[in-house]
All heavy atoms as TSV, in Angstrom:
chain	resi	resn	atom	element	x	y	z
A	1	MET	N	N	-13.770	9.704	38.732
A	1	MET	CA	C	-12.904	10.489	39.594
A	1	MET	C	C	-11.895	11.254	38.743
A	1	MET	O	O	-11.298	10.712	37.835
A	1	MET	CB	C	-12.169	9.555	40.561
A	1	MET	CG	C	-11.095	10.265	41.362
A	1	MET	SD	S	-10.443	9.346	42.763
A	1	MET	CE	C	-9.319	8.234	41.996
A	2	ASP	N	N	-11.685	12.508	39.056
A	2	ASP	CA	C	-10.672	13.319	38.390
A	2	ASP	C	C	-9.298	12.785	38.771
A	2	ASP	O	O	-8.997	12.567	39.936
A	2	ASP	CB	C	-10.820	14.770	38.849
A	2	ASP	CG	C	-9.822	15.702	38.216
A	2	ASP	OD1	O	-8.900	15.231	37.531
A	2	ASP	OD2	O	-9.964	16.915	38.409
A	3	GLU	N	N	-8.437	12.573	37.785
A	3	GLU	CA	C	-7.135	11.985	38.050
A	3	GLU	C	C	-6.231	12.893	38.867
A	3	GLU	O	O	-5.199	12.471	39.355
A	3	GLU	CB	C	-6.447	11.606	36.741
A	3	GLU	CG	C	-7.137	10.462	36.053
A	3	GLU	CD	C	-6.279	9.856	34.965
A	3	GLU	OE1	O	-5.057	10.005	35.006
A	3	GLU	OE2	O	-6.850	9.226	34.093
A	4	ASN	N	N	-6.584	14.165	39.023
A	4	ASN	CA	C	-5.766	15.081	39.794
A	4	ASN	C	C	-6.295	15.288	41.214
A	4	ASN	O	O	-5.744	16.059	41.969
A	4	ASN	CB	C	-5.675	16.432	39.081
A	4	ASN	CG	C	-4.968	16.294	37.760
A	4	ASN	OD1	O	-4.090	15.453	37.609
A	4	ASN	ND2	N	-5.348	17.096	36.801
A	5	GLU	N	N	-7.362	14.591	41.576
A	5	GLU	CA	C	-7.920	14.697	42.914
A	5	GLU	C	C	-6.943	14.129	43.928
A	5	GLU	O	O	-6.118	13.289	43.621
A	5	GLU	CB	C	-9.219	13.886	43.015
A	5	GLU	CG	C	-10.410	14.573	42.443
A	5	GLU	CD	C	-11.670	13.752	42.673
A	5	GLU	OE1	O	-11.712	12.951	43.617
A	5	GLU	OE2	O	-12.601	13.922	41.891
A	6	ASN	N	N	-7.087	14.582	45.164
A	6	ASN	CA	C	-6.307	13.997	46.242
A	6	ASN	C	C	-6.903	12.642	46.582
A	6	ASN	O	O	-8.100	12.506	46.744
A	6	ASN	CB	C	-6.334	14.896	47.480
A	6	ASN	CG	C	-5.549	16.158	47.270
A	6	ASN	OD1	O	-4.603	16.178	46.490
A	6	ASN	ND2	N	-5.920	17.206	47.961
A	7	PHE	N	N	-6.076	11.660	46.714
A	7	PHE	CA	C	-6.522	10.342	47.068
A	7	PHE	C	C	-5.360	9.634	47.745
A	7	PHE	O	O	-4.219	10.075	47.655
A	7	PHE	CB	C	-7.008	9.556	45.844
A	7	PHE	CG	C	-5.974	9.483	44.749
A	7	PHE	CD1	C	-5.135	8.399	44.644
A	7	PHE	CD2	C	-5.840	10.515	43.824
A	7	PHE	CE1	C	-4.172	8.335	43.650
A	7	PHE	CE2	C	-4.882	10.463	42.829
A	7	PHE	CZ	C	-4.049	9.364	42.739
A	8	ASP	N	N	-5.675	8.572	48.459
A	8	ASP	CA	C	-4.637	7.855	49.193
A	8	ASP	C	C	-3.877	6.911	48.276
A	8	ASP	O	O	-4.430	5.945	47.774
A	8	ASP	CB	C	-5.258	7.071	50.351
A	8	ASP	CG	C	-5.791	7.984	51.426
A	8	ASP	OD1	O	-5.217	9.070	51.606
A	8	ASP	OD2	O	-6.770	7.610	52.086
A	9	VAL	N	N	-2.616	7.223	48.057
A	9	VAL	CA	C	-1.719	6.369	47.306
A	9	VAL	C	C	-0.429	6.315	48.102
A	9	VAL	O	O	0.064	7.352	48.557
A	9	VAL	CB	C	-1.427	6.937	45.896
A	9	VAL	CG1	C	-0.323	6.164	45.212
A	9	VAL	CG2	C	-2.673	6.921	45.050
A	10	ASP	N	N	0.078	5.126	48.288
A	10	ASP	CA	C	1.348	5.002	48.981
A	10	ASP	C	C	2.454	5.455	48.054
A	10	ASP	O	O	2.746	4.811	47.056
A	10	ASP	CB	C	1.587	3.550	49.410
A	10	ASP	CG	C	0.632	3.115	50.510
A	10	ASP	OD1	O	0.199	3.989	51.280
A	10	ASP	OD2	O	0.325	1.924	50.588
A	11	LEU	N	N	3.041	6.583	48.376
A	11	LEU	CA	C	4.156	7.105	47.601
A	11	LEU	C	C	5.410	6.430	48.137
A	11	LEU	O	O	5.797	6.635	49.288
A	11	LEU	CB	C	4.224	8.627	47.751
A	11	LEU	CG	C	5.252	9.355	46.910
A	11	LEU	CD1	C	5.037	9.079	45.420
A	11	LEU	CD2	C	5.169	10.845	47.176
A	12	ARG	N	N	6.008	5.607	47.308
A	12	ARG	CA	C	7.174	4.852	47.746
A	12	ARG	C	C	8.367	5.773	47.972
A	12	ARG	O	O	8.460	6.834	47.365
A	12	ARG	CB	C	7.506	3.780	46.719
A	12	ARG	CG	C	6.392	2.738	46.631
A	12	ARG	CD	C	6.654	1.714	45.588
A	12	ARG	NE	N	7.721	0.830	46.016
A	12	ARG	CZ	C	8.141	-0.219	45.307
A	12	ARG	NH1	N	7.590	-0.483	44.138
A	12	ARG	NH2	N	9.113	-0.981	45.748
A	13	PRO	N	N	9.286	5.368	48.861
A	13	PRO	CA	C	10.473	6.182	49.100
A	13	PRO	C	C	11.396	6.176	47.890
A	13	PRO	O	O	11.228	5.384	46.960
A	13	PRO	CB	C	11.131	5.523	50.310
A	13	PRO	CG	C	10.607	4.138	50.341
A	13	PRO	CD	C	9.253	4.171	49.692
A	14	CYS	N	N	12.383	7.047	47.918
A	14	CYS	CA	C	13.368	7.121	46.839
A	14	CYS	C	C	14.041	5.764	46.666
A	14	CYS	O	O	14.491	5.159	47.644
A	14	CYS	CB	C	14.414	8.189	47.175
A	14	CYS	SG	S	15.764	8.292	45.990
A	15	PRO	N	N	14.136	5.274	45.438
A	15	PRO	CA	C	14.762	3.969	45.214
A	15	PRO	C	C	16.282	4.002	45.400
A	15	PRO	O	O	16.922	2.963	45.457
A	15	PRO	CB	C	14.396	3.646	43.763
A	15	PRO	CG	C	14.178	4.973	43.125
A	15	PRO	CD	C	13.625	5.859	44.202
A	16	PHE	N	N	16.858	5.169	45.528
A	16	PHE	CA	C	18.313	5.283	45.642
A	16	PHE	C	C	18.784	5.506	47.074
A	16	PHE	O	O	19.748	4.892	47.513
A	16	PHE	CB	C	18.822	6.406	44.740
A	16	PHE	CG	C	18.458	6.187	43.310
A	16	PHE	CD1	C	17.398	6.876	42.741
A	16	PHE	CD2	C	19.125	5.256	42.533
A	16	PHE	CE1	C	17.037	6.661	41.420
A	16	PHE	CE2	C	18.768	5.027	41.221
A	16	PHE	CZ	C	17.722	5.727	40.659
A	17	CYS	N	N	18.081	6.390	47.823
A	17	CYS	CA	C	18.535	6.689	49.186
A	17	CYS	C	C	17.557	6.220	50.253
A	17	CYS	O	O	17.875	6.218	51.430
A	17	CYS	CB	C	18.823	8.178	49.345
A	17	CYS	SG	S	17.338	9.215	49.382
A	18	GLY	N	N	16.322	5.850	49.849
A	18	GLY	CA	C	15.338	5.349	50.799
A	18	GLY	C	C	14.566	6.420	51.557
A	18	GLY	O	O	13.721	6.106	52.389
A	19	GLN	N	N	14.820	7.687	51.280
A	19	GLN	CA	C	14.133	8.784	51.961
A	19	GLN	C	C	12.760	9.043	51.327
A	19	GLN	O	O	12.511	8.616	50.202
A	19	GLN	CB	C	14.984	10.049	51.911
A	19	GLN	CG	C	16.289	9.928	52.675
A	19	GLN	CD	C	16.053	9.681	54.147
A	19	GLN	OE1	O	15.311	10.397	54.805
A	19	GLN	NE2	N	16.695	8.638	54.672
A	20	PRO	N	N	11.879	9.766	52.015
A	20	PRO	CA	C	10.543	10.047	51.478
A	20	PRO	C	C	10.592	10.885	50.198
A	20	PRO	O	O	11.563	11.596	49.944
A	20	PRO	CB	C	9.862	10.841	52.594
A	20	PRO	CG	C	10.644	10.547	53.825
A	20	PRO	CD	C	12.038	10.284	53.373
A	21	ALA	N	N	9.520	10.786	49.444
A	21	ALA	CA	C	9.372	11.553	48.205
A	21	ALA	C	C	8.224	12.536	48.376
A	21	ALA	O	O	7.434	12.425	49.314
A	21	ALA	CB	C	9.091	10.618	47.038
A	22	GLU	N	N	8.129	13.496	47.477
A	22	GLU	CA	C	7.033	14.448	47.498
A	22	GLU	C	C	6.553	14.728	46.078
A	22	GLU	O	O	7.315	14.601	45.125
A	22	GLU	CB	C	7.429	15.747	48.189
A	22	GLU	CG	C	8.488	16.525	47.456
A	22	GLU	CD	C	8.884	17.807	48.174
A	22	GLU	OE1	O	7.999	18.671	48.388
A	22	GLU	OE2	O	10.060	17.940	48.514
A	23	VAL	N	N	5.286	15.121	45.973
A	23	VAL	CA	C	4.704	15.468	44.681
A	23	VAL	C	C	4.883	16.966	44.455
A	23	VAL	O	O	4.563	17.770	45.322
A	23	VAL	CB	C	3.208	15.102	44.625
A	23	VAL	CG1	C	2.592	15.542	43.305
A	23	VAL	CG2	C	3.014	13.615	44.849
A	24	LEU	N	N	5.416	17.318	43.294
A	24	LEU	CA	C	5.537	18.717	42.892
A	24	LEU	C	C	4.370	19.056	41.979
A	24	LEU	O	O	3.961	18.236	41.153
A	24	LEU	CB	C	6.839	18.948	42.128
A	24	LEU	CG	C	8.137	18.605	42.848
A	24	LEU	CD1	C	9.313	18.837	41.910
A	24	LEU	CD2	C	8.282	19.429	44.103
A	25	THR	N	N	3.839	20.253	42.105
A	25	THR	CA	C	2.755	20.726	41.260
A	25	THR	C	C	3.174	22.047	40.649
A	25	THR	O	O	3.733	22.901	41.335
A	25	THR	CB	C	1.472	20.932	42.090
A	25	THR	OG1	O	1.160	19.715	42.757
A	25	THR	CG2	C	0.313	21.324	41.209
A	26	ASP	N	N	2.922	22.196	39.370
A	26	ASP	CA	C	3.297	23.417	38.663
A	26	ASP	C	C	2.152	23.809	37.747
A	26	ASP	O	O	1.612	22.979	37.028
A	26	ASP	CB	C	4.566	23.179	37.847
A	26	ASP	CG	C	5.065	24.421	37.145
A	26	ASP	OD1	O	4.995	25.509	37.741
A	26	ASP	OD2	O	5.527	24.297	36.002
A	27	SER	N	N	1.768	25.068	37.794
A	27	SER	CA	C	0.721	25.576	36.907
A	27	SER	C	C	1.365	26.289	35.732
A	27	SER	O	O	2.263	27.113	35.916
A	27	SER	CB	C	-0.185	26.544	37.654
A	27	SER	OG	O	-0.875	25.868	38.661
A	28	LEU	N	N	0.890	25.958	34.548
A	28	LEU	CA	C	1.401	26.577	33.336
A	28	LEU	C	C	0.475	27.720	32.944
A	28	LEU	O	O	-0.661	27.492	32.541
A	28	LEU	CB	C	1.487	25.543	32.211
A	28	LEU	CG	C	2.348	24.326	32.520
A	28	LEU	CD1	C	2.182	23.266	31.435
A	28	LEU	CD2	C	3.797	24.728	32.652
A	29	PRO	N	N	0.921	28.961	33.084
A	29	PRO	CA	C	0.032	30.104	32.840
A	29	PRO	C	C	-0.471	30.218	31.401
A	29	PRO	O	O	-1.594	30.650	31.170
A	29	PRO	CB	C	0.879	31.314	33.216
A	29	PRO	CG	C	2.276	30.839	33.256
A	29	PRO	CD	C	2.245	29.361	33.472
A	30	VAL	N	N	0.315	29.817	30.441
A	30	VAL	CA	C	-0.082	29.945	29.040
A	30	VAL	C	C	-1.254	29.027	28.713
A	30	VAL	O	O	-2.194	29.425	28.035
A	30	VAL	CB	C	1.112	29.649	28.105
A	30	VAL	CG1	C	0.682	29.643	26.652
A	30	VAL	CG2	C	2.223	30.652	28.344
A	31	THR	N	N	-1.212	27.799	29.217
A	31	THR	CA	C	-2.261	26.829	28.915
A	31	THR	C	C	-3.282	26.676	30.033
A	31	THR	O	O	-4.275	25.993	29.871
A	31	THR	CB	C	-1.645	25.445	28.632
A	31	THR	OG1	O	-0.951	25.020	29.816
A	31	THR	CG2	C	-0.717	25.487	27.456
A	32	ASP	N	N	-3.017	27.301	31.195
A	32	ASP	CA	C	-3.889	27.183	32.353
A	32	ASP	C	C	-4.063	25.725	32.774
A	32	ASP	O	O	-5.130	25.301	33.197
A	32	ASP	CB	C	-5.248	27.836	32.096
A	32	ASP	CG	C	-5.988	28.115	33.391
A	32	ASP	OD1	O	-5.313	28.391	34.404
A	32	ASP	OD2	O	-7.231	28.049	33.394
A	33	ARG	N	N	-3.005	24.947	32.651
A	33	ARG	CA	C	-3.018	23.543	33.051
A	33	ARG	C	C	-2.023	23.330	34.179
A	33	ARG	O	O	-1.091	24.098	34.354
A	33	ARG	CB	C	-2.644	22.640	31.876
A	33	ARG	CG	C	-3.696	22.608	30.821
A	33	ARG	CD	C	-3.471	21.477	29.901
A	33	ARG	NE	N	-4.568	21.402	28.956
A	33	ARG	CZ	C	-4.531	20.742	27.847
A	33	ARG	NH1	N	-3.451	20.090	27.508
A	33	ARG	NH2	N	-5.573	20.712	27.051
A	34	THR	N	N	-2.240	22.275	34.918
A	34	THR	CA	C	-1.342	21.907	36.002
A	34	THR	C	C	-0.592	20.650	35.597
A	34	THR	O	O	-1.148	19.775	34.929
A	34	THR	CB	C	-2.150	21.643	37.292
A	34	THR	OG1	O	-2.898	22.829	37.591
A	34	THR	CG2	C	-1.248	21.322	38.452
A	35	ARG	N	N	0.658	20.576	36.019
A	35	ARG	CA	C	1.448	19.380	35.742
A	35	ARG	C	C	2.067	18.894	37.048
A	35	ARG	O	O	2.163	19.648	38.015
A	35	ARG	CB	C	2.503	19.648	34.675
A	35	ARG	CG	C	3.484	20.716	35.033
A	35	ARG	CD	C	4.406	21.018	33.877
A	35	ARG	NE	N	5.421	21.993	34.298
A	35	ARG	CZ	C	6.502	22.269	33.621
A	35	ARG	NH1	N	6.729	21.660	32.468
A	35	ARG	NH2	N	7.370	23.147	34.063
A	36	PHE	N	N	2.481	17.620	37.061
A	36	PHE	CA	C	2.919	16.977	38.290
A	36	PHE	C	C	4.220	16.209	38.074
A	36	PHE	O	O	4.450	15.638	37.008
A	36	PHE	CB	C	1.852	15.984	38.772
A	36	PHE	CG	C	0.511	16.627	38.976
A	36	PHE	CD1	C	-0.394	16.724	37.935
A	36	PHE	CD2	C	0.183	17.169	40.198
A	36	PHE	CE1	C	-1.623	17.336	38.108
A	36	PHE	CE2	C	-1.050	17.789	40.382
A	36	PHE	CZ	C	-1.943	17.871	39.339
A	37	ALA	N	N	5.044	16.189	39.106
A	37	ALA	CA	C	6.276	15.403	39.113
A	37	ALA	C	C	6.483	14.910	40.540
A	37	ALA	O	O	5.874	15.417	41.484
A	37	ALA	CB	C	7.463	16.244	38.660
A	38	VAL	N	N	7.332	13.918	40.703
A	38	VAL	CA	C	7.681	13.411	42.028
A	38	VAL	C	C	9.188	13.528	42.179
A	38	VAL	O	O	9.944	13.250	41.235
A	38	VAL	CB	C	7.224	11.941	42.206
A	38	VAL	CG1	C	7.590	11.432	43.595
A	38	VAL	CG2	C	5.725	11.813	41.971
A	39	ILE	N	N	9.611	13.944	43.371
A	39	ILE	CA	C	11.031	14.152	43.628
A	39	ILE	C	C	11.393	13.614	45.011
A	39	ILE	O	O	10.560	13.608	45.915
A	39	ILE	CB	C	11.378	15.656	43.521
A	39	ILE	CG1	C	12.881	15.871	43.553
A	39	ILE	CG2	C	10.674	16.461	44.589
A	39	ILE	CD1	C	13.304	17.288	43.175
A	40	CYS	N	N	12.627	13.176	45.168
A	40	CYS	CA	C	13.129	12.756	46.473
A	40	CYS	C	C	13.265	13.983	47.358
A	40	CYS	O	O	13.754	15.026	46.926
A	40	CYS	CB	C	14.487	12.074	46.289
A	40	CYS	SG	S	15.264	11.607	47.851
A	41	GLN	N	N	12.809	13.899	48.614
A	41	GLN	CA	C	12.894	15.013	49.548
A	41	GLN	C	C	14.304	15.225	50.094
A	41	GLN	O	O	14.609	16.280	50.625
A	41	GLN	CB	C	11.953	14.801	50.733
A	41	GLN	CG	C	10.509	14.949	50.393
A	41	GLN	CD	C	9.622	14.799	51.619
A	41	GLN	OE1	O	10.062	14.438	52.705
A	41	GLN	NE2	N	8.334	15.067	51.443
A	42	ASN	N	N	15.147	14.224	49.960
A	42	ASN	CA	C	16.507	14.301	50.482
A	42	ASN	C	C	17.366	15.136	49.531
A	42	ASN	O	O	17.754	14.674	48.469
A	42	ASN	CB	C	17.088	12.890	50.636
A	42	ASN	CG	C	18.512	12.888	51.132
A	42	ASN	OD1	O	19.074	13.914	51.490
A	42	ASN	ND2	N	19.107	11.703	51.140
A	43	ARG	N	N	17.649	16.356	49.922
A	43	ARG	CA	C	18.436	17.255	49.059
A	43	ARG	C	C	19.880	16.787	48.897
A	43	ARG	O	O	20.605	17.273	48.033
A	43	ARG	CB	C	18.405	18.684	49.606
A	43	ARG	CG	C	17.003	19.253	49.733
A	43	ARG	CD	C	16.280	19.298	48.384
A	43	ARG	NE	N	14.934	19.828	48.540
A	43	ARG	CZ	C	13.864	19.262	48.023
A	43	ARG	NH1	N	13.947	18.173	47.325
A	43	ARG	NH2	N	12.678	19.793	48.197
A	44	ASP	N	N	20.308	15.832	49.726
A	44	ASP	CA	C	21.655	15.273	49.612
A	44	ASP	C	C	21.687	13.965	48.823
A	44	ASP	O	O	22.731	13.331	48.722
A	44	ASP	CB	C	22.257	15.047	51.003
A	44	ASP	CG	C	22.466	16.348	51.756
A	44	ASP	OD1	O	22.812	17.358	51.105
A	44	ASP	OD2	O	22.268	16.362	52.989
A	45	CYS	N	N	20.537	13.558	48.269
A	45	CYS	CA	C	20.475	12.314	47.488
A	45	CYS	C	C	21.417	12.434	46.291
A	45	CYS	O	O	21.319	13.362	45.496
A	45	CYS	CB	C	19.047	12.053	47.003
A	45	CYS	SG	S	18.877	10.527	46.055
A	46	LYS	N	N	22.330	11.512	46.198
A	46	LYS	CA	C	23.337	11.555	45.129
A	46	LYS	C	C	22.730	11.297	43.747
A	46	LYS	O	O	23.281	11.697	42.739
A	46	LYS	CB	C	24.443	10.535	45.398
A	46	LYS	CG	C	25.145	10.730	46.723
A	46	LYS	CD	C	25.796	12.089	46.837
A	46	LYS	CE	C	26.536	12.205	48.150
A	46	LYS	NZ	N	26.634	13.528	48.667
A	47	ALA	N	N	21.567	10.654	43.710
A	47	ALA	CA	C	20.943	10.324	42.427
A	47	ALA	C	C	20.120	11.490	41.873
A	47	ALA	O	O	19.771	11.495	40.696
A	47	ALA	CB	C	20.054	9.104	42.575
A	48	ILE	N	N	19.787	12.471	42.704
A	48	ILE	CA	C	18.899	13.570	42.316
A	48	ILE	C	C	17.657	12.979	41.632
A	48	ILE	O	O	17.340	13.280	40.489
A	48	ILE	CB	C	19.614	14.606	41.419
A	48	ILE	CG1	C	20.942	15.018	42.042
A	48	ILE	CG2	C	18.731	15.824	41.210
A	48	ILE	CD1	C	21.811	15.848	41.120
A	49	ALA	N	N	16.982	12.097	42.354
A	49	ALA	CA	C	15.853	11.350	41.807
A	49	ALA	C	C	14.632	12.244	41.606
A	49	ALA	O	O	14.180	12.912	42.532
A	49	ALA	CB	C	15.503	10.185	42.730
A	50	ARG	N	N	14.118	12.227	40.369
A	50	ARG	CA	C	12.941	13.029	40.017
A	50	ARG	C	C	12.324	12.474	38.748
A	50	ARG	O	O	13.021	12.069	37.835
A	50	ARG	CB	C	13.353	14.481	39.785
A	50	ARG	CG	C	12.212	15.413	39.479
A	50	ARG	CD	C	12.763	16.802	39.147
A	50	ARG	NE	N	11.752	17.693	38.676
A	50	ARG	CZ	C	11.220	17.676	37.452
A	50	ARG	NH1	N	11.620	16.802	36.573
A	50	ARG	NH2	N	10.292	18.534	37.117
A	51	THR	N	N	10.995	12.496	38.682
A	51	THR	CA	C	10.326	12.103	37.441
A	51	THR	C	C	10.231	13.315	36.522
A	51	THR	O	O	10.350	14.450	36.982
A	51	THR	CB	C	8.885	11.599	37.696
A	51	THR	OG1	O	8.079	12.683	38.148
A	51	THR	CG2	C	8.840	10.446	38.674
A	52	PRO	N	N	9.971	13.095	35.244
A	52	PRO	CA	C	9.616	14.229	34.371
A	52	PRO	C	C	8.250	14.774	34.793
A	52	PRO	O	O	7.570	14.192	35.635
A	52	PRO	CB	C	9.527	13.593	32.974
A	52	PRO	CG	C	10.202	12.272	33.087
A	52	PRO	CD	C	10.066	11.844	34.518
A	53	TRP	N	N	7.833	15.858	34.184
A	53	TRP	CA	C	6.501	16.418	34.432
A	53	TRP	C	C	5.463	15.597	33.660
A	53	TRP	O	O	5.696	15.228	32.512
A	53	TRP	CB	C	6.426	17.873	33.975
A	53	TRP	CG	C	7.245	18.789	34.823
A	53	TRP	CD1	C	8.459	19.308	34.512
A	53	TRP	CD2	C	6.925	19.277	36.124
A	53	TRP	NE1	N	8.920	20.097	35.534
A	53	TRP	CE2	C	7.988	20.101	36.542
A	53	TRP	CE3	C	5.838	19.100	36.976
A	53	TRP	CZ2	C	7.991	20.741	37.772
A	53	TRP	CZ3	C	5.848	19.749	38.204
A	53	TRP	CH2	C	6.914	20.556	38.585
A	54	TYR	N	N	4.322	15.337	34.319
A	54	TYR	CA	C	3.216	14.604	33.691
A	54	TYR	C	C	1.926	15.401	33.822
A	54	TYR	O	O	1.781	16.220	34.720
A	54	TYR	CB	C	3.050	13.224	34.340
A	54	TYR	CG	C	4.219	12.314	34.049
A	54	TYR	CD1	C	5.175	12.058	35.011
A	54	TYR	CD2	C	4.371	11.735	32.792
A	54	TYR	CE1	C	6.258	11.222	34.731
A	54	TYR	CE2	C	5.446	10.915	32.508
A	54	TYR	CZ	C	6.385	10.662	33.481
A	54	TYR	OH	O	7.448	9.854	33.207
A	55	LYS	N	N	0.982	15.106	32.952
A	55	LYS	CA	C	-0.306	15.809	32.932
A	55	LYS	C	C	-1.184	15.468	34.122
A	55	LYS	O	O	-2.034	16.257	34.501
A	55	LYS	CB	C	-1.073	15.484	31.649
A	55	LYS	CG	C	-0.450	16.058	30.407
A	55	LYS	CD	C	-1.273	15.690	29.190
A	55	LYS	CE	C	-0.653	16.217	27.921
A	55	LYS	NZ	N	-1.448	15.870	26.739
A	56	THR	N	N	-0.996	14.267	34.698
A	56	THR	CA	C	-1.842	13.868	35.825
A	56	THR	C	C	-0.992	13.429	37.012
A	56	THR	O	O	0.094	12.880	36.860
A	56	THR	CB	C	-2.794	12.709	35.454
A	56	THR	OG1	O	-2.032	11.538	35.205
A	56	THR	CG2	C	-3.664	13.060	34.252
A	57	LYS	N	N	-1.522	13.682	38.181
A	57	LYS	CA	C	-0.873	13.251	39.418
A	57	LYS	C	C	-0.826	11.728	39.472
A	57	LYS	O	O	0.172	11.145	39.881
A	57	LYS	CB	C	-1.641	13.820	40.612
A	57	LYS	CG	C	-1.035	13.505	41.943
A	57	LYS	CD	C	-1.839	14.192	43.040
A	57	LYS	CE	C	-1.328	13.865	44.411
A	57	LYS	NZ	N	-2.138	14.510	45.454
A	58	THR	N	N	-1.907	11.109	39.037
A	58	THR	CA	C	-1.979	9.649	39.042
A	58	THR	C	C	-0.822	9.032	38.271
A	58	THR	O	O	-0.171	8.100	38.739
A	58	THR	CB	C	-3.315	9.168	38.428
A	58	THR	OG1	O	-4.384	9.715	39.188
A	58	THR	CG2	C	-3.416	7.663	38.409
A	59	TYR	N	N	-0.561	9.559	37.089
A	59	TYR	CA	C	0.503	8.991	36.260
A	59	TYR	C	C	1.885	9.262	36.856
A	59	TYR	O	O	2.749	8.394	36.851
A	59	TYR	CB	C	0.414	9.516	34.824
A	59	TYR	CG	C	1.227	8.674	33.873
A	59	TYR	CD1	C	0.815	7.387	33.553
A	59	TYR	CD2	C	2.401	9.157	33.316
A	59	TYR	CE1	C	1.564	6.600	32.706
A	59	TYR	CE2	C	3.158	8.373	32.463
A	59	TYR	CZ	C	2.732	7.096	32.162
A	59	TYR	OH	O	3.472	6.315	31.331
A	60	ALA	N	N	2.096	10.458	37.409
A	60	ALA	CA	C	3.380	10.769	38.045
A	60	ALA	C	C	3.651	9.806	39.205
A	60	ALA	O	O	4.760	9.287	39.351
A	60	ALA	CB	C	3.394	12.210	38.532
A	61	LEU	N	N	2.622	9.539	40.014
A	61	LEU	CA	C	2.775	8.591	41.121
A	61	LEU	C	C	3.034	7.181	40.614
A	61	LEU	O	O	3.871	6.460	41.160
A	61	LEU	CB	C	1.531	8.605	42.002
A	61	LEU	CG	C	1.269	9.894	42.780
A	61	LEU	CD1	C	-0.091	9.842	43.453
A	61	LEU	CD2	C	2.363	10.170	43.774
A	62	LYS	N	N	2.324	6.790	39.578
A	62	LYS	CA	C	2.505	5.446	39.012
A	62	LYS	C	C	3.942	5.257	38.521
A	62	LYS	O	O	4.572	4.239	38.796
A	62	LYS	CB	C	1.519	5.235	37.861
A	62	LYS	CG	C	1.661	3.899	37.184
A	62	LYS	CD	C	0.662	3.765	36.044
A	62	LYS	CE	C	0.884	2.456	35.312
A	62	LYS	NZ	N	-0.018	2.319	34.170
A	63	ILE	N	N	4.462	6.243	37.815
A	63	ILE	CA	C	5.829	6.150	37.297
A	63	ILE	C	C	6.830	6.096	38.449
A	63	ILE	O	O	7.751	5.285	38.454
A	63	ILE	CB	C	6.132	7.334	36.349
A	63	ILE	CG1	C	5.255	7.251	35.104
A	63	ILE	CG2	C	7.605	7.395	35.979
A	63	ILE	CD1	C	5.433	5.996	34.269
A	64	TRP	N	N	6.680	6.969	39.440
A	64	TRP	CA	C	7.605	6.986	40.573
A	64	TRP	C	C	7.577	5.647	41.307
A	64	TRP	O	O	8.615	5.129	41.697
A	64	TRP	CB	C	7.256	8.115	41.541
A	64	TRP	CG	C	8.136	8.103	42.754
A	64	TRP	CD1	C	7.874	7.491	43.963
A	64	TRP	CD2	C	9.423	8.691	42.881
A	64	TRP	NE1	N	8.914	7.690	44.825
A	64	TRP	CE2	C	9.889	8.420	44.183
A	64	TRP	CE3	C	10.235	9.432	42.031
A	64	TRP	CZ2	C	11.117	8.868	44.651
A	64	TRP	CZ3	C	11.469	9.882	42.497
A	64	TRP	CH2	C	11.898	9.590	43.783
A	65	ASN	N	N	6.389	5.102	41.506
A	65	ASN	CA	C	6.251	3.863	42.280
A	65	ASN	C	C	6.664	2.617	41.520
A	65	ASN	O	O	6.772	1.551	42.112
A	65	ASN	CB	C	4.812	3.706	42.774
A	65	ASN	CG	C	4.513	4.625	43.932
A	65	ASN	OD1	O	5.398	5.060	44.658
A	65	ASN	ND2	N	3.235	4.939	44.125
A	66	THR	N	N	6.900	2.736	40.218
A	66	THR	CA	C	7.321	1.571	39.426
A	66	THR	C	C	8.804	1.315	39.639
A	66	THR	O	O	9.627	2.220	39.513
A	66	THR	CB	C	7.048	1.818	37.923
A	66	THR	OG1	O	5.651	2.034	37.752
A	66	THR	CG2	C	7.488	0.646	37.080
A	67	ARG	N	N	9.129	0.083	39.978
A	67	ARG	CA	C	10.514	-0.303	40.187
A	67	ARG	C	C	10.858	-1.442	39.243
A	67	ARG	O	O	10.046	-2.332	39.002
A	67	ARG	CB	C	10.755	-0.793	41.627
A	67	ARG	CG	C	10.402	0.235	42.692
A	67	ARG	CD	C	11.419	1.368	42.693
A	67	ARG	NE	N	11.322	2.171	43.891
A	67	ARG	CZ	C	10.659	3.303	43.988
A	67	ARG	NH1	N	9.994	3.741	42.958
A	67	ARG	NH2	N	10.652	3.984	45.107
A	68	ASN	N	N	12.060	-1.420	38.743
A	68	ASN	CA	C	12.539	-2.520	37.908
A	68	ASN	C	C	12.553	-3.805	38.713
A	68	ASN	O	O	13.133	-3.845	39.786
A	68	ASN	CB	C	13.959	-2.201	37.416
A	68	ASN	CG	C	14.109	-2.384	35.929
A	68	ASN	OD1	O	13.180	-2.785	35.254
A	68	ASN	ND2	N	15.287	-2.081	35.437
A	69	GLY	N	N	11.875	-4.831	38.218
A	69	GLY	CA	C	11.851	-6.111	38.907
A	69	GLY	C	C	10.940	-6.165	40.117
A	69	GLY	O	O	10.991	-7.097	40.889
A	70	ALA	N	N	10.110	-5.119	40.294
A	70	ALA	CA	C	9.217	-5.125	41.467
A	70	ALA	C	C	7.770	-5.085	41.041
A	70	ALA	O	O	7.398	-4.692	40.000
A	70	ALA	CB	C	9.520	-3.930	42.350
C-alpha cells in the first residue's frame, strides 16, 4: 500500500484543547513531491498545535497521534 493513500486512521483530537485536527497537504513544485502535516482545527487554540512537514501522511498521523505516556 502506498503510504500516502487514503485509509481509515483515527486522527486524535488536539492534545491541548481537545478540538478536531486536520491533515494539511502541500505540493513542492521544485521536487514534484507532496508533504503532509497535521494541525489543530481550532484557530483559537492557545498552543497553536501543528506537526512539522513529513514525506508521508502515515508518518504525520503517527506523530500527531503519539502522546507522552499514552
